[in-house]
Structures are given as C-alpha cells and as structure tokens.
N, C-alpha and C positions, 0 to 999 in steps of 0.2 A: 801118721805114716809109720811104718815099721822102721826100726833102726838097722840100717844095712851093715853097721859095724859089728853087730852081734852074730855069732855062728847061726846058721840057718836052722839048726836043730833045736835051738833055744826057743821055747814057746813064748809068744808075746800076746798080751791081752789088752784090749781097749778098755779104758776107764769109763764104764757106763754107770754114772751116778744118778740115781732116780731123782734126787733133790735138784741136781744141776739140770736135768731134763725139764723138770717143772719150772725152774727159774727161767730157762730159755724160752719155754712156751709162754710164760708171762710177758717177757720182753717182746716176743713176736706179736702177741695179741695187742699189747700197748702200741706198738708201731702201726699195726693195721688200723686200730681205732683212731689213732692220731692222724693218719693219712686220709682215711675215709671221711672223717668228720671235719677235717681241715684245722685241727687244733694247732699244728705248727704255724699255719698262716695266721690264726688268731693271736698267737704269741708275738708274731712279728708286728701285727697291727697294734697290739698293746704298746710296744716300744715306740710306735709313732702316734700314740693317743688317738687311734682311728677306730671309730665305732662302725662296723659293717658286718652284716650277716649274709652269708652265702647260702645257696641252695643246698638242701640236704637230700642225699640218696639213701635208699634202704640198703641194709647189709647184703641182701640177696642180689643186689645190682653191682656188687664189687667183687669180681672174680679174683681169687688169690691163688697164686701158684708157688708151691714150696719146692725148691730144688734140694733134693735129699730126702730119702724115705727111710733113714735109719731111726734110731731111738729118738733123737731130738726132732727130726723132721716130722715123725708121726705124732709126737707129743704136741708140737706146735700146731700141726694141722687139726688135731682133735679139739684143742682149746679154741681155735679160731672158728672152726665149723660149728661149735656149740652155740655161737652167737648168730648163726644164720648165714655166714659167708659161704659161698661156693668155693671149696678148697680142693685142690688136687696136688698130689706129690709126684715128684719126678726122680727117676734113677737113670744112670747112664745107659743101661741096657734096655731102656724103654723106648717110647716114641722119640722122634727127633726133637732136639731142643727148640728149634724154630717153631714147629707146629704146637709144641706144648705151651709156649709163652705168648703166642700171637694174640690171644684174647685177654691177657692178664691186665688187671688194673694195678695189682701189686705183686711184685716178685720178691720172695724171701729166699736168700741163699743160706743153706745149712749143709752144703756138701763137704765131704772130706777133701783135703788138699792132696792131690796127686799130680803127676806130670800131665795127665789127661784133663784135669779140671783147672789147672793154673791158667789165669787169664780168661776164664769162661765168661766173666761179666765184662764184656767189651762191646765194641762198635757193632759187631755182627748181631749180637743179641739185641742191643738197644734199637737197632734199625727195624726189627720185626715186631717190637712191642707197639701197642696202640699209642698214639701221641698223647702225652699227659700221664703215662703210667709212672709208677714209683718203684724204687728199689730199696730193699732192706738187706744189707750184708752182715750176717751174723756168723759167717763161716771163718774164712781166713783172708788176710789182706791181699795175698798173692792171687786170690780169685779175681780181683778187680784190676782192670786197666784204668788207672786213675785219670789219665788224660782223656780217655774216651768218655768217661763219666762226666767230666767237666764240660766237654763239648756237647754232650747230649742234654745236660741241664741248661747250658747257655743258649742252645738252639730252641729249647722248649719241647724237645722230643721226650724228655723225662721231666716230671713235675717236681719230684723231691727225692732225696736219698737219705736213708738212715744208715749210718756206718758205725759199727762197733769195733772193727778190726782194720788194720792198716799195714802197708808194706813195711813202714818204719814206725816202731812204737818205742816210747811215746811219740805221738804225732808232732813233728817239728813245729816250733812256734810260728814260723813264717809260712806254713803250708796253706794253700788257698782254701782247703776245706774248712778251716777255722772260721773264716769270715763270710763264706758263701751263703747267701740268703736261702738257698734251696738244699742245704746240707745240714743234717743234725748229727753231731759227733757225740759218741759215747766212748769213754776211755777203757775199752775192752772190758766192759762191766756187765754185759748182757746176762751172763750166768757164770757163777763161780763154783768151783768144787766145794762141796760141803763136807768137812772132815768127818762129821758124825755118820753120814751114810757112805761116803767114799771109802773110809777105813774098813768098813764091814765088807765092801765089795773086794778091796785089795786083799784082805785077810782070807776071804773065801777062796780066791784064786791061788794064794800061796799054799793053802792047805791042799787044794786040788793038785797043784804041781808036785807037792811032796808025796802025795798018796798015789799019784798016777791017774787020778780021776780027770774027766774032761774039764777043760778050762773054759769058763763062760766068756763069750765075746772075744774069742781068739782072733788075732790078726791074721788075715790072709796076705802073706808076703807078696804074692803076685799082684794083687789089687792095691796093696799099700795101706789097707785099713781093715 
C-alpha cells in the first residue's frame, strides 16, 4: 500500500522483483502439487508409521483459482498451468468473488492488502467453495480471518491450508495453527527479495525520478497499490 504520510505529489513505486516473482511462483506450484497429490497427508501418515496410498487425480481435474492478477499472480498462474492445471486469475474489478471460486479445488491468494481486501478470506468465501477445497495464503496475514479458517477446517469444509503470512509475525508459539493437522505453516518465506535483481529495479526507478522519466510500476494512491 502507499504510505499516506508522504506528500501526494511524491511518486511511489512498487518493488517488482523478477526473481521474487519466480520464487513466489515456485512456492505456489509446490503448494498445488502437494495439495493435489496429497503429500501433506503422506507426511502425516509417516509420523504415524502408516502405509496407505490414496486415489490419484489428473492435474486437469484440479481447478486452481489465483486471487490477484498482478506480476506475482500471473507468474504463479503460468507456472501452475504449465503442468496442466486449469488456472484462472481474479481481480477485484472482474467477476464476483463467489462465482469465481465456486468450482475451485485450490484457492491461492496473492492479492495486495487494501481496505477492500482485508478479511476477504473468511466464512463467506469458504461457504461457497466446494467441500474439501484447499487454501494457500501467500498474500498478507490480514487477508485471512483466522477463526473462520479454523472453523472451516474443523468442519471439513476445507481440507487443508498452506499459510505463509499471519496477522502476528512471528506466529506466537501457542497459536493453534502450529499444531493443527490440516495447516502447513511457512515462516513468511514463500518469496524473498533478491538484492541482485531488486537493486537494479530500485536504481532504475531512482534514475527515472531524477530525470523526470516515467517510473515503472508506479503506485496508484487511490487503489493503494
């Protein structure tokens, strides 16, 4: 989001790091593969010394819906689609959220955090998902209503959640996500800024600001990103 404390005539730019986009796409693909093929369930069975093979679906039978059609959303969608998954991206000015996710097997959140998207991953969305769908939150912790997710997991409405971001970070030691059998926790590690590529992006925008040239990926203060 834009920093409201700065004068409105000061141009702001989003950090669009191509290496970070690639890393996020890798994490999104890993999550989809793990959810589709049941690898999280196999890991849990290993801890119980349980040998059991479950049915296998084709990638084309696992609809993936990506919330967010920016640089990261498009990179993730392309990487996932390359393996045969049917993937669609969503933006806030597109079709209604409920109709977009209603056939999803896996929902991946890569939206920017704004007042309009805060709490978007909550009971209303979970209720329209097919029973047994899974959630991957790689956006921001405030996108998720944590109590609603726990209720949806415990009721079986959602099968599993992969969470990289949280309202409080580091995630407190007593938080129920740590021990929940249907939650996979990442320590905000899905994609990190790569100084080698990010520094080039930042330097290019500084040069553009000094020279009066257009700034790449300029923040729209009204939208907040």
